[in-house]
N, C-alpha and C positions, 0 to 999 in steps of 0.2 A: 981279050975285050968281050968275047962271048962268055966266057967263064964268070968274069965280073958281073955282067949283066944277069946272068942266071943266078948268081949268088945274091944279087941285089933284089932281085925278084923274089927270091925264097924269103929273103929277110923281111920284105913288105908283107908277104903273105902270113909269116909268123906274127909279125907285128899287130896285123889286123885281126888275126885270129885271137891273139891276146887280149886286144881291145874289146872284142866282142864277148870273149868270155868274161872279162871284167864288168862289162855291162849286164850280162845275164846274171853273173853272181850278184852284182850290185842291186839289180832290179828284183830278183827272186830271193835274194838274201836279206838285204837291208830293208827293201820294201815288201818282201813276202812273210809268210807266216814262219814261225820257228819250225826246226826240223822235228823237235820232240813232239809238237802239236800235230804237224802233219802226219807223222807216224801214229799218233794217237787217233787221229781221225780214221786213218785205215784200219786200225784195229777195231774201231766202233763200227765201221762199215761191215766188216766180217761178222761182227757179233749179230748186228741187226738183221744181217741177211741170211743167217743161220737157219737152215741147212742148205738152201739151194735158192735164196733170193738173188736178184739181179739189180737191185735199186741202187742209187747214188752213183751212176755210171760217169758222172763229171769228176768224181773223186778218184784221180789217177796218181801214178808215180813217176812218169817220165818228166824230163825237164820242162817239157812245153806247159804242163799243167800242174807243175810243182807248187805253184803258189795257192796254198790252200784257202787263203783269203778270198779267192776268186771262184771257189767251189760253191755250188748251189746249196742253199740252206746254211751257210757258214757266214757269220757276220764277225769282223775283226774291228778292233780299234784303230781308227785312222792314224794314230801317232805311234802306238806301241806295235801294231800289226799283231797283237795277241787276240785269240779268238774270245769273244765275249758273248756271242750268242750262237745256239745251236737249235735249229728247227728239224727235228726228226720225226715229225708227226705223221701218222697213217702210212708208214712204210711197209710194215708187215701186213697190215689189215687187208690190203688190195691184193697182196701176193698169196694169201691163204697159207701162211707159213705155220700157223699153230701158235700155241702159248709159247712164251719165251721169258726168261729172267735175265736181268742186266748184272754183269759184274761191275760193282761199283768202282773198282780200281781203274776201270778204263776211263773214268773221267779225271783221274788224277793230274794228268799233264796239263790241264786247262786251268791254270792257276787264276785267270782273270775272268773266268766264265761267270755271267751275271744272269743269264736267261737260258733255261734249258726246257725244251719241249719234246717230250716223248709220248704224247697222247696218241691214242688209236693204235697201239702196237701189240694188243693182246698180252700186255706185260703182267705177269703174275707176281712179281717181287723184285728185290735186289739181293745179290750175293755180296755180303759185306756191307759196311758202312758208308753212307754218302757223306763225303768230305769236300768242303769247298767253302772258302772264307769269303768269297765275293758274291756267290749266288744269291740273288735277289727273288727271282721269279722261277718257280718249279711246276710245270704242268705234267701231271701224270694221269689226267683224266681219260675216260673211254678206253679203260683197260680191264683187267681181270683181277685187279688187286682185291684180296679179302682181309689184309691187314694194313695197318698204317706203316709207312717207312719210317725208320728211326731217323729223326731230323735234328739231333742234338749237335751234330758237327756241321750245322749250316747257320753260322751265327748272324749272317746278313740277311736272312731270308724274310721277305716282306709279302710275298704273294704265294699261296699254296693251292693249287687246283687238284682236288681229289674226285671231282664230279664224275658219276656214271661209271662207277666201279660196282664191286659186289660187297661192299663194307656193310655190315649191320652192327645194331647196338651191342651185340655179344663181343664183337672185335674191339669196341670202344673202351673195354676195360684196360687200364692202363694208358688210356689216351692222353691223360695229362702229361705223364712223362715222355711219351714220345713226341708230344707237340710243345716241348718247353722251348719257347722262342721269345726273347724279349722284343724283337722288331717286327714280328709278324702282324701285318695290318689287314690282310684280306685272307679269309679261309673260305674256300668253296668246297662243300661236300654234298652238292646236289645230286639227285638221281641215284641215290643209293637205297639202303633198306633200313635207315635209321628210324627208331621210335622214340628216342631220347635225344636231347640236345647235349653234344659233347661237353665235357668239363673244360671251362675256359680259363681257370685260375693261373694256369701258367703262360698266359697270353696277354700280358698287361697292355700291349699296344693295339690289340685287335679292335678294328672300327668297322670291318664290313664283314657280315656273316651270311653266306649263302646256303640255305637249307632246302631249297625247292625240291618238289617231287620226292619226298620221303614219306614216312608214315607217322610223323610227330602228331600226337594229340594234345589237347588243351591241358591236361593234367601234368604232362611232361614239360610244359613250357615255364620254366622256373629257373631261378638262379640269380644271385645279385651280380654276376659277371656279365650279364647283358647290359647293365646300366650304362657302359662306356661306348656301346655301339651308336654308329652314326647310320648304318644301313643295315637292315634286317629282311631277309627274303625267305618267306614261309610259303610261297606259291605252291599250291598243289599237295598239300599235306592232309591231316585228318582232323584238323580243329573243327570242333561242332558246338552249335549253339551259340553262346555269347562270345564276344571277343575277350580273350583271356585279360584279366584286370591288370596283370603286369606289364601289358603293352602300353597302358596308359601312363605308367611311371617312367618310361625310357625316354626322358625329356631331352636328351641329346640327339634322338633320331632326327635324320633328314630325309631318309628314304625307308619306305615300309611297304611290302607287298604281303597282303594276306588273301590273294586272288586264288579262286578255284579250291576252296575248303568247303565246309558245310556250315558256315555261320549263317544264322538266319534271324538273330535278334537284333532288331533296329535300334532298341534302346542303348545297347551296349555300345553301338557304334559310336555314340555321342562322347565315349570316354576318349576317342581319338582327338577330339577337338582340344584336349590338354597339351597336344604335342605341338607347341607354338612354333618350333623351328622346322616344322616338317615341310619338305619341299616336293616330295614324291609320295603319293598315296594310290595304291591299287587294291580295291576289295572287290574286284570283278568275280563273276562266276560263282557267287555264293547263294543266291536265292534270298537275299535279305529282303523282308518284307517291310511295309510301312512308308512313311513319307521321308523325304530327305531331311536330315538334321539341319535346323537353321544355323547351328554353331559352326558349321563349316566354313562360314564367312570369317571366323576368326583366324583361320589358317592362312594369314596374309603373305607368308612366304612361299606358299604352294605354286608350283609351275606345272606338276603333272597330277591329273585327277581322273582316275578310271573307275567308274561305278557300273560298268556295263554287266550284262549277264546276271541281273539280280531281279527282284520283283518290286521294285520301288514304285509306289503308287502316288497319286495325287499329281499336283502341278509341279512344273519345274519353277521355283520362284526367281524372278528376274534379280531380286536383290542378292541371290546367292553369290553372283559373280561380281557384284559391284565393288567389293573391297579386295577381290582377289587379282589384282593388276598384273601379277606376274605369270599368269596362266599361260602355258604354251600348248598344252595337251588336254583335251576334254573329251572323254568318251562316256557317253550315256545310253549307248545303244542296249537293245534287247532287255528293256524294261517294261512296265505297265504304266507309263505316265498318262495323263489325260488332262482335260482342261485346255488351257491356252498358254503358249510360250512366245514371248516376243523376242525374236532372234536378235533385233537391233540393240538389245541390252548388252550384248557382247562387243558392240562396235567400239568401245574404249579400251579393249583389251589389246593393247599395240603389239604385244608379244605373241599373240595367239598363232600357232601353226597348223594345229589338227583340231578338227571338230567332228565328232562321230555321234550321230543319234540315228542308227539304222535299227532295223527290225521291225516288229509289229507294233506300230504306232497308231493304229486306225482311230483311237479315241483322243489323240492329241492333235490340236489345231496349232500350226506354227505359222507364225506371220513375219515375214522379212520385209514388207513393204510398209514402212512408216514414214508418212510425209514429213514429220518433225525431225527425223534424224538425218544426220549428216553421212558422209562416206565413212566406212570403218577405217580404223587406224592399222589394222593388221593386214598382212599378206599370207593368205593361207596356203599351205601345201596340200593339205588333205580336207575335203568337205564331203561328208557323207550325211545325207538327210533323206531317208527312205521311209516309204510305207506310212505316211502321215496325211493330215488333211492340210495341205500346203497353200498358203494364200487364199483362203476362204473361196468366194465365187470366182474370183479372177483368175485363179489356178495358173499364174504366170510364173515363169522360171525366176528365181531371186535376181533383182536387178543389180544388186551389189556385185555381183559376179562380173560384171563388165568392167569393175575397177580392180580386179584380181590378175596378176601377172606372173605369179610363182607357182601356180597350181600343179600338181602332179596327179592328183586323183579327184575326179568329180563323180559322184554317185548320188543320183536323184530318182532312184527306181521306185515305181509304184507310188507315185504322188498324183496322178491324174493331171498332169501339167499339160496345158493346151499351147498351140502355136507351132512354129516352124522349128526344125532341128537347130539348136544354137551352134553351129559350127564356128561362129565368131569366138567361142572359148578355145578352140584349138588354135586360132590366129593369135590371140592375146597371150597364150600360155605356151610359148615354145618347147616346154620340157613336159607337158602334159602326157602322162603314160596310161592313164585309165579314164575311159569316158563311158559312163553307164547311165542311160536314161531308159531302160526297158520298163514295160507295164505303164507307159502314160498314154495320152492321147495327142501326140505330136502328128501332124499332117504334113502333106506337101512331099516333093522330091527330096532326095538326099543330094545336096549340091555343095561341093567344095570350091574355094577360091581357085583362080586361075595359077596354074603351075605351082600349086601347092604341094608341100612335102612335109609331112610330120613324122620325123625319124625316130622320135622317142616313143611314139605311141604303141603300147604293147597290147591293150584290150579296148576294144570298140564294140559296144553292145547297145543297140536300138531296137531290140526285140519286142514284140507285143506292143506295138503303136498302130498307127494308121497311115503309115508312109506308103506313098504311091510312086509311080514311075519306075524307070530303070536304075539298075546298079551302074553308078559311074564308070564309064569304060576304062578309065586310067586309075581305078582305085588302087591298083597293085603298086603304082609308082607314088601315089599320094601317101599311103601307109606302108612303106616298104619293110618295116620290120616287125609288123603286127605279128602276135602270137595267137590271139583269140579274136574272131570276128563273128558276132551273132546278130543276124538281121532277120531272124525267124518270126513268124506270126505278124505280118504286115501285108500289104496288097502290092507288092513289087511285081513287075512283069518284064517281059523281054528275055534276052539270052544271057548266057554265062559270060561275064566278061574274060576274055582271054588273059588280061593282064593280071588276074589272080594267080596265074601260074608263076609270076615273078615274086611272090611272097615266099621266100625260101625258109622263113622262120615260123611260118603259120603252123600252130598246133591244132586249133579247132576252127571249123567252119561249119555253121549252122544257118542255113537258108531255108529251113523247112516251113511249111504252111504259108507259102505265097502263091503266085500265079506265074512263076518262071517257066520257060519252055525251051524247047530245042535240045540239042545233043550235048554231052559233056564234052568240053574242049580237051584235046590231046595235051595242050600246052599245061593246063591245070593238073593234069595226072602225072605229067613228067617232071613239072617244075616244082611243086610244093613237096620237097622231098621230106620235110620235117612233119608233115600232116599225121595226126594221131587219130582225129575224130571228124568224119565227113557225114553230115546230117543233111539230106536233101528230101526228106519226107513230104508228102502232100503237096506236090507240084504238078507240072505238066511236061516233064522231061521225058524224051523219047529216045529211039534208037537202042544202043547197049553200051554197056560198060567197055571202054576202049581196049583193044587187045594188047596194046602197050601201055604199061603203066609203071611209074617209078615210086609209087607210094609204098616203100619197104618198112615204113614204121607204123602203118595204119593199124589201128586197133578197133574202131568202131566204124561200120559202114552201114549207113541206114538210107536206102532208095526206095523205101516203101511208098505205095500209093502214088505211082507216077504212071507213064505209059511205056515203060521200056518193054522190049519184045526181044524174040530170038532165043537162042540157047544161052545159058548162063555162061558169061565170057570167062576164057582162060586168063584173061588179063588180071584176074583177082590173084592168080597164083604168086604174083610178086609180093602180094602183102601176106607173107606167111606168118606175121605175128597176130593176125586178126583174132580178136576175141569175141566180137558181136557182128553179126551179119543179118540184115532184114531186107529182104527183096520181095516182100509181100505185096499183094494188091497191083500186080502188074500183069504183064502179058507174056511172061516168060513160058517157053515151051520145051518139049523134048524131056529127056530123062534128067534126073538129079545126078550131076557128075560124080563119078567115083573119086576123082581127084579132090573132093572136099575133104577127104581124110588127110590132106597135106597141111590142114591148118590145126595143129595139136592143141593150141591154146584156145580154141573156140569155147565159149560157154554158153552162147546163145545163137541159134540158127532159126530164123523165121522165113519160110518160103511159101506160106499160105496163100490162097486165092491167086493162083496162077493157072497154067494149063499144063503143069507138069504131069508126066506119067511113067509108067514102068514100075520098078520096085525101088525099095530103099537099098541104096547101094551098100557094098560090103565096105567101102571106105569109111562109113560111119563108125565101124569098129574101132577105129584108130582115134576116135574123139573121147578120150578118157575124162576131159574136164567138162564135158557138155552138161550144162544144168537146164536148158530150155531148147525143146525141138518142137517146132510147130509146122507141120506139113498139111494143115487142114485145107479142105476146099480145093483138092487137086483130083487127079484120077490115078493116084498111087495105089496099086493093088498088091497083091500076094502077101507075103509074110514079112516079119521083122527078122533080120538076120540074127541067128542064134549067138554070134559072137559079139553082138552089140553091147558095148561096155556102158552100163546105165548106173553105176554105182554113186555117182554125183548128181543124177537127173533129180530135178525138182519139179519141172513142169513139162508134160508130154501131151501135146494136142495132135491127134490123127483123125479128127472128125471129118465127115463129110468126104470120104474117098471110096474105095472099092475094095476095102479090106474084108476078107471072107474068113470062115471057118471058126474054129475055137478062138477065144481070147488067148493070144500067145503066152506060153509059159515063161519066155524070156523076160516078160514084165514082172515076174516074181522077185527079180533081182534088182528092186527099186527100193532100197532102205531109206532113201531121203526124199522119196516123191511126195510132193504137196498136191499136184493137180494131176489127174489122169482123165483125159477127155477122148473117148472113142465113139461118141454118139454119131448117128446117122451114117453107119457103115452096113455091113451085111454079116456081121458076127452072128453065130448061132450056137446053140447048145447051152450050157448052164453057166453060172458064173462059178469059176475055179475056187476050190477051197483056200489056195494060197493068198486070196484077196485079203484075208484077215491078217497077214504078216505085214501089210503096208502100213505100219503103226504110225507114219508121220503124215498120212493122207489127209488133206484137208477138204478136196473136192473130187468127187467121183461122178462122171457123166457117161452114162450107157444109154441114153435115150435113142430110140428110132433104130434099133437093130432086131434081130429075130431070135433073141434070147428066150429060153422057156424054162421050165421047172420051178421049183419053189424059191423064194427069197432065202438064201442060205443064212444059217445061224452066224457063219464066218463074219458077216457084215458087221455084227454086234460087237467085234473085236476092235472096230475102227474108232478108237476113243477120241481122236482129234478130228473127226469129221465135221465139216461145217455145211457143206451142199451135196446132196445125193439125188441124182436124177436117174430112175430106172423106168421112166414112163415110155410109153409106145413099143412095148414088147410083147412077149406072150407068157409072162410069169403068172403062176397059178398057185393055188394053196392060200393059206392064211398069212396075215402080217405077222411076223415074229414080235412077241411082246418085248423081247429083249433089246429091241431099237431104243428103247428108253434109256439104255446104258450110254448112248452116244450123247456128247455134250451139245452138238450143234450149237456152238457159239458160248458156251458157258466159260470157256477159257478166255484169257487175254487175246485180243485180235493180233494177228500177225500179218505185217505188211508184206504181201506177196510179191516179190520182185527178186530178180536175179542180181548177183553181185555186180557192182559197178554203177548202181543208181542210187540217188541221183548224182548225175555227172558235175563234179565240182572241181575246177581247176583254180589253182592259185599261183601268183608270180610275186617274186619279190621286186621292190622298187628299185631301179638302177640309179636314180639321181637323187634319192632323199631317204635318210635314215633318221630316226628319233633317238637321241642319245639318253640313256637311262641307266642308273645303277641297279635297278630293279627289274623283275621280269614282268614285261607287258606283254600282252597278247601280240604275236607277231605281226608286224606291220606289212601287209601284202594285199594285193588286189586279186579279186576272185570273180569267177563267172560260173554261173549254173547254167548248164545246157542239157540237151539230149532231147530224143524224139518225144513225140506226143504220147506214144503208147509204151513209155518206159516201165509202167506196171502190168502185171498180168491182168488178163481180160477174160471173164467167164460169162458165158450166155446161159440163162436159167429163166424157166417160165415162172412168173408170179404176178398176182394181180391181173390175171388174163393176158398178160403181155410177155412177149419173149424179150426179156431185158438183158443188157449187158452190164456186168459189174466189173469195176477195176479199181486199182489203187486202195485207198483207205476205206471206200465203200465196200470193196470185196472183203476186205479184212474184218468187217463187221456183220456182213450178211451171212444168213444161214436158212437152209430150207431143206425139204424132203419132197420129192415128186414120185409118186407111185402110180400115177394115172394111167389110164387106158391099156390096162393089162387084163388078166382074167382071175384077179384075186377074189377069194370067197371068205366066208365067215364073218365075224364080228369084228368091229374096230377094237383093238386092245386098249382097255382104260389106261394101260402104263403109258401110252403116248401123250396122255393128258400131262405128265410130269416133265415134258421137255419144255421148261419154263423159259428158256433163252431162245427158242426157235422163232424165226420170223415168218416162215412160210410152209404150209402142208397142203399137198394136192393129192387127195385120194379118189379123184373122179374118174368115171369111166370104167368101173369094176363091177363086181357082182357081191358087193358087201352087203350084209344083212345085220339085223339086231338094231339097237338103239345107238344114239349119239352118246358117247360116255360122258357122265356128269363131270368127270376129271378135265374135260376140255375147258372148264372155266378156270384152270390153273394156268393157261397158256398166256402168260401175262405179256410176253414179248410179240404175240403173233400179230401179223399184219395182213396176212392173206390165208383164208381157209376155204378150200373147195372140196366139198363132199358130194358134189352133184352126179347124176347118171349112175346111182346105185339102187339098192333095194331096202334102204333104211327105214325103220318104223319108229313109231312112238313119238314123243313130244320133244322139241329142241329144248334143252337144258335152260331153264329161266335165268340161271346165274351167269350165263354166257354173255349178259349185258355188261359185266364187269371187266370184259376185255376191251380196255380203252384205247388200244393201238390198232384194233382190226380195223382196216381200211376196205377190204374186200372179202365178202362172205357169201357163198351160195351152196344151198342144199337142193338145188332144182332137180327134178324128175327123180324123186323117191317116193315112198309111200308113207311120208310123216303125216302126223295128224295131231289135232288139238290146237290149242292157242298158241300163236306166235309170242316170243318174248316182249316184254314191255318195250314200247318205242320210245327209248331214251338213250343217252350217250351215243356210242358208235351204231347201235342198231336203229336209231333215228334216221340214219342216212341210207339204209339198204331199201331198195325198191322191190316192186312186185317181182322183178325177174329173178331176184335171189331165191324165190320160193316156188316158182312156177312149176307145174306138173306134180304138184302134191294137193289133190282135190279136198283132202281131209283136213288140211290146215285152215285156221281162220284167224281173223283179227288184222288190224292194219299192218302193212299197206294194202293187204288184199281186200277185195269187196266183199268179203264173206264174214258176216256177223256171227259171233259165238253165242248170242242170246238164245235161250230156249223158247219155242212157240207157245203162245197162250193156249189152254185147253178150251174145247168147244163148250157152250153152256148146255146144261142137262135139261131133258124134256120133263116138263111138269106132269104128274100122274092124273088119271082121270077121277072126277069128283064122286061118281054114283057107282056102287058095285054092281046094282042092277043093269044099269045100261051098259056097263062093261061086259057083263055076262051075256045080256041079249044081243049086243052087237060085238060080240067078242072077235069074230072073224074079221068084220069090216073095220074095227078099231085096230086090230092087230095089222092088218094090211095097210090102213093109212098111216099108222104109227111108224111100221117097219119102212114104208116108202118115204115118209117124211124124214125120219132119222137117217135113212140111207142118202136122202138128197142133201140134208143138212151137212152130214159128214162128208160127202163127196165134194160139195162146193166149198166146204170149209178147208178140205185138204188142198183143193185146187187154188183157192185164196191163199192159204198159207204157204203153199209152195211157190206161188206167183211172187209174194212179197219177201220171201226168205230164200236167197240164192244158195246158202250153205246147204239146207235139207234137200233142195231140189237136185243140187249135184250129187248129195249123198245117195238119194234115190236112184238117179241115173247110174251111179257108180255101182250100186248094188244089182241093178239090173244088168248092167254090162258085165260084172264079175260072175254072177250066178245063173242068169237065164240068157246065155249065149245064144240059144236057139231062136230067140226073138228078133235077133239081127237080120231081119229079112227085108 
């Protein structure tokens, strides 16, 4: 019985195993992929991973994963289980495996393959001929192809993507034979180096041609084979002048993109009005001038119209859109429209989804409030209307927005809107992703509805308004998925809400220029793990940066102009990717930490106006990417480390410290330096000869040191210099005439700023995309942020004031200050040829001679100070031609003669400009330049006898009378003529000094 039981047991086990095997074979055989295809996939895996790649790990050989239809990137037909689609994109690219060629025979097992994507794999070509009867879509884009694959054995091919390779027009020879395909409908060769359009004669079914981002010019745009096209994309090519006439003959076109070329002839645009079937038109980014063509309203099939980035002028005619009932997408941004535009004229466009009128529209009045209009028929997804005169004197937010419930983007920046923050827009539009109302005049507190949660919100920007109150304490739970929050330049007060630490996806936080106070919460610095940009400048925060931080991805940290104190916190060390650090205008003390060298990506370090002391640490020698270093207004002394890597330095500010000795030779290794500011230190010695090797230098500031010797001729080699300040030193000798070789602004201005500004972040929309066959400017939301001091700032004395120049003003300012030294000799006439210079200050020296006549050539001069010298002679009369001169002084010299005619700018100068020059006369001085009238002659005696008889008496009387008349005449003359009175006193004081008793 036991043996029978045991035998029965074995039989049951064998039967169950057999059933299990049948199930496996049935499932992975009948329902799984074919064995030859499975093996073929494994061979493909080995090839695409050559020589040492590890991708496609789900592609295995054991029985559990034998069904290749379940492998990632593989799609099989549901009925036949044959492989019909392979997605092999970007496998080699991210493994850095190098260039690769594919053996075409590896694709032979896949008889039913319809779609093959091998883009982004550094593919250089194919070994053998591609053969596939069923293949319809082939994507070999984003590779390193230089030749066109032979496609004659792909009879079913309908879509071919060759974009973003390295194919040029030379390789297009023989293109016709290679692309012989009767069924090909879509050809994409964008992003190559084509200068001509491929020959299309062997592609009779071609309907869609993508040629964007090549170098095709207007003369090469020809060919009768274009006439069958329904979509033509020439975005980003080299078309110039007029729209090629052949475009107007392509009457089958439904989609046309000519965006971002160099077309500027507005008349030729009218030729596009012949394309009556056109549904999509993009002529953005061309700089087209003139008015909008009225004939555009003939394009009644149009659903997409992009006219942005041009120079269209005049009004936006309301009638333009009256017949374009199918419009879904309208972009008019970044033009020069003016006059009035009634937005309610669009209310009947029931299909409208996107309206964009952004950019500088300061001369355009847009009215959205029309009492005669009804509610709009559309439901917008994107609404951008910025930098215009919105709703006249009422300046209210557009009321029609209260009837919109599908909005994803609301951008109403810089419109002067008044009222409260319209948070009701967030309530009505549950999928709103971008909310930007910066640069308006919104008031009141920021208040959300109770228990609100706006999970789709990505960007929230209410900067540059008049918002008061505290930041809502639960803002972290209200906007949990926010990526950019900008509430800068308002009047917010109170402490930092700790709930902000719950914003795990936050990339940018800008709360600068408010009245916020307190310490930085630990939860913020530990919870915002995605934060890249933290900008808290110009508040009242105190304490220190917390010792424990989890901001491992932080790139920019701006804590300037607060009340932070203590030593610079080691908590910063967690942010090893830091690129910009600004701790200026605080109360940090102690030494600059040597561990600052642990931030190898730093390009900007600003520690000015603290209480730091000690030396510049050796750690700076590790900062090879540093472009800006500002340690000014501290107590940093000693010298600069010789190992300091300055090869990328553009801006170096060490002013107002305790630096002593010679100007360090390490500064000679600054080939890219734009600004060198060493003023108000204790440097002594002479200016080193290597200064002339800093050929990129724009600004040289050595004011307020103890430098001596002559002004070296090496300075004349600084051909790019714009501002030079050598004042308040002990320089002697003459002014080098070769300084006229310096341009002082004759070149184009350079906007002096470090890399990374202005800070502009863009985000793709998550819940909306606009479908188009042509290249439209990417639909994304953006935010511009950054600290208030994003541009370089330079202090320079001009117009009697110590001014700060920054940003674009700095890029156009130019000046030379040699004042308060011991310079001697005459002013070189060559300085009068500095026709672009704005300011010259030579005061407080011992200069002699006359003012050069050539100074009348200083056409751009705004401030000219020659006071406190020993100049003589007359002020050149032609200097009245200096129409930009705002400040002029020659006080306390030895000038003489008549002042220049009191006209133009010289009519604005007062007596103080000329004081201390007693020999000058004319207005505005109270000294007349008119000569004195001569005293009348004494008549002779009538009788010779009487004269002889009373010779002695007559002589005495006549002598006495003449003396009296002359004496009292001189007294009267001097009494009524101040000029000659002061001249007499000046003569006595100059030559008879012994009379001063």
